[in-house]
C-alpha positions as a LaTeX table, in Angstrom:
\begin{tabular}{lrrr}
\hline
Residue & $x$ (\AA) & $y$ (\AA) & $z$ (\AA) \\
\hline
Met1 & $-99.37$ & $-8.86$ & $-71.36$ \\
Ser2 & $-97.35$ & $-8.66$ & $-74.54$ \\
Phe3 & $-97.62$ & $-6.05$ & $-77.25$ \\
Leu4 & $-99.48$ & $-8.57$ & $-79.40$ \\
Gly5 & $-101.83$ & $-9.27$ & $-76.50$ \\
Tyr6 & $-102.75$ & $-5.60$ & $-76.24$ \\
Met7 & $-103.38$ & $-5.42$ & $-79.97$ \\
Leu8 & $-105.75$ & $-8.40$ & $-79.71$ \\
Phe9 & $-107.44$ & $-7.17$ & $-76.52$ \\
Leu10 & $-107.95$ & $-3.58$ & $-77.69$ \\
Pro11 & $-107.97$ & $-3.66$ & $-81.51$ \\
Gly12 & $-107.74$ & $-0.51$ & $-83.60$ \\
Leu13 & $-105.23$ & 1.29 & $-81.42$ \\
Cys14 & $-102.04$ & $-0.01$ & $-83.04$ \\
Lys15 & $-100.70$ & 3.50 & $-83.73$ \\
Ile16 & $-101.18$ & 4.49 & $-80.09$ \\
Tyr17 & $-99.39$ & 1.36 & $-78.91$ \\
Thr18 & $-96.56$ & 2.10 & $-81.31$ \\
Val19 & $-96.12$ & 5.62 & $-79.89$ \\
Gly20 & $-96.17$ & 4.25 & $-76.34$ \\
Leu21 & $-93.70$ & 1.49 & $-77.16$ \\
Ala22 & $-91.40$ & 3.98 & $-78.91$ \\
Ala23 & $-91.52$ & 6.25 & $-75.83$ \\
Val24 & $-90.63$ & 3.34 & $-73.53$ \\
Cys25 & $-87.73$ & 2.27 & $-75.74$ \\
Trp26 & $-86.45$ & 5.83 & $-76.08$ \\
Ser27 & $-86.62$ & 6.34 & $-72.30$ \\
Ile28 & $-84.68$ & 3.14 & $-71.64$ \\
Trp29 & $-82.10$ & 4.07 & $-74.29$ \\
Leu30 & $-81.53$ & 7.54 & $-72.83$ \\
Thr31 & $-81.31$ & 6.14 & $-69.30$ \\
Arg32 & $-78.74$ & 3.63 & $-70.48$ \\
Asn33 & $-76.72$ & 6.37 & $-72.19$ \\
Arg34 & $-76.74$ & 8.53 & $-69.03$ \\
Ala35 & $-75.55$ & 5.58 & $-66.97$ \\
Thr36 & $-72.88$ & 4.58 & $-69.47$ \\
Phe37 & $-71.44$ & 7.90 & $-70.57$ \\
Glu38 & $-72.31$ & 10.33 & $-67.77$ \\
Lys39 & $-72.15$ & 7.83 & $-64.87$ \\
Lys40 & $-75.61$ & 8.98 & $-63.70$ \\
Leu41 & $-77.49$ & 5.98 & $-62.37$ \\
Ile42 & $-81.22$ & 6.10 & $-61.84$ \\
Lys43 & $-82.46$ & 6.18 & $-58.27$ \\
Thr44 & $-85.65$ & 4.31 & $-59.02$ \\
Pro45 & $-87.06$ & 2.48 & $-62.06$ \\
Phe46 & $-90.04$ & 4.82 & $-61.91$ \\
Glu47 & $-87.81$ & 7.48 & $-63.51$ \\
Ile48 & $-88.21$ & 5.56 & $-66.77$ \\
Ala49 & $-92.00$ & 5.65 & $-66.43$ \\
Phe50 & $-91.97$ & 9.41 & $-65.79$ \\
Thr51 & $-89.61$ & 9.99 & $-68.72$ \\
Thr52 & $-91.86$ & 7.87 & $-70.94$ \\
Ser53 & $-94.85$ & 9.96 & $-69.89$ \\
Ala54 & $-92.96$ & 13.16 & $-70.68$ \\
Phe55 & $-92.02$ & 11.89 & $-74.16$ \\
Met56 & $-95.61$ & 10.92 & $-74.87$ \\
Asp57 & $-96.80$ & 14.38 & $-73.80$ \\
Tyr58 & $-94.17$ & 15.99 & $-76.00$ \\
Trp59 & $-94.98$ & 13.81 & $-79.02$ \\
Val60 & $-98.72$ & 14.59 & $-78.81$ \\
Gly61 & $-98.07$ & 17.68 & $-80.94$ \\
Met62 & $-96.85$ & 15.48 & $-83.78$ \\
Gln63 & $-99.98$ & 13.31 & $-83.88$ \\
Lys64 & $-103.28$ & 13.66 & $-85.67$ \\
Pro65 & $-105.92$ & 15.31 & $-83.44$ \\
Glu66 & $-107.99$ & 12.14 & $-83.05$ \\
Met67 & $-104.92$ & 10.25 & $-81.80$ \\
Ala68 & $-103.48$ & 13.11 & $-79.77$ \\
Asp69 & $-106.23$ & 13.01 & $-77.15$ \\
Asn70 & $-105.80$ & 9.29 & $-76.52$ \\
Ile71 & $-102.02$ & 9.55 & $-76.31$ \\
Lys72 & $-102.28$ & 12.49 & $-73.89$ \\
Lys73 & $-104.71$ & 10.52 & $-71.70$ \\
Gly74 & $-102.37$ & 7.53 & $-71.79$ \\
Ala75 & $-99.41$ & 9.70 & $-70.75$ \\
Gln76 & $-101.40$ & 11.18 & $-67.87$ \\
Leu77 & $-102.55$ & 7.73 & $-66.75$ \\
Leu78 & $-98.98$ & 6.42 & $-66.86$ \\
Lys79 & $-97.71$ & 9.38 & $-64.82$ \\
Lys80 & $-100.50$ & 9.04 & $-62.25$ \\
Ser81 & $-100.01$ & 5.28 & $-61.90$ \\
Ala82 & $-96.23$ & 5.61 & $-61.59$ \\
Ala83 & $-96.63$ & 8.30 & $-58.92$ \\
Gln84 & $-99.00$ & 6.09 & $-56.93$ \\
Met85 & $-96.65$ & 3.10 & $-57.17$ \\
Leu86 & $-93.69$ & 5.27 & $-56.21$ \\
Arg87 & $-95.50$ & 6.38 & $-53.04$ \\
Leu88 & $-96.27$ & 2.75 & $-52.20$ \\
Cys89 & $-92.73$ & 1.52 & $-52.86$ \\
Glu90 & $-90.67$ & 4.35 & $-51.40$ \\
Pro91 & $-88.80$ & 3.73 & $-48.15$ \\
Pro92 & $-90.18$ & 5.37 & $-45.01$ \\
Arg93 & $-89.07$ & 8.94 & $-44.49$ \\
Ala94 & $-86.50$ & 9.78 & $-41.82$ \\
Glu95 & $-88.88$ & 12.33 & $-40.27$ \\
Ala96 & $-91.53$ & 9.66 & $-39.72$ \\
Asn97 & $-88.99$ & 7.33 & $-38.10$ \\
Glu98 & $-87.74$ & 10.09 & $-35.78$ \\
Gln99 & $-91.29$ & 10.98 & $-34.78$ \\
Ala100 & $-92.09$ & 7.34 & $-34.07$ \\
Glu101 & $-88.94$ & 7.02 & $-31.92$ \\
Asp102 & $-89.86$ & 10.19 & $-29.99$ \\
Glu103 & $-93.34$ & 8.82 & $-29.32$ \\
Glu104 & $-91.88$ & 5.54 & $-28.07$ \\
Ile105 & $-89.62$ & 7.42 & $-25.64$ \\
Trp106 & $-92.60$ & 9.28 & $-24.20$ \\
Asp107 & $-94.58$ & 6.06 & $-23.95$ \\
Glu108 & $-91.87$ & 4.66 & $-21.70$ \\
Trp109 & $-92.27$ & 7.57 & $-19.25$ \\
\hline
\end{tabular}
């Protein structure tokens, strides 16, 4: 859904969307700078989501109290969702593969 779609679907929260969009853009910009100038590539795109969440948490202190709560909840939701997706998308761990191979060897006996 586009930015305009969110504004139409959930009206009255334009300032919150603007903070979220600014955090996403800032996260992408900093990630690009690290890759370009420091040669530090990201390991997973979820790093941008976690960085965005951190910026939103940090910027809560600069918001009006009525907006701060919603932005903080949004940052927590983003972090929780990104963590869940990261667990679903991560490759299997080496320990789990080794354990599975060990079990297969014993099954053969």
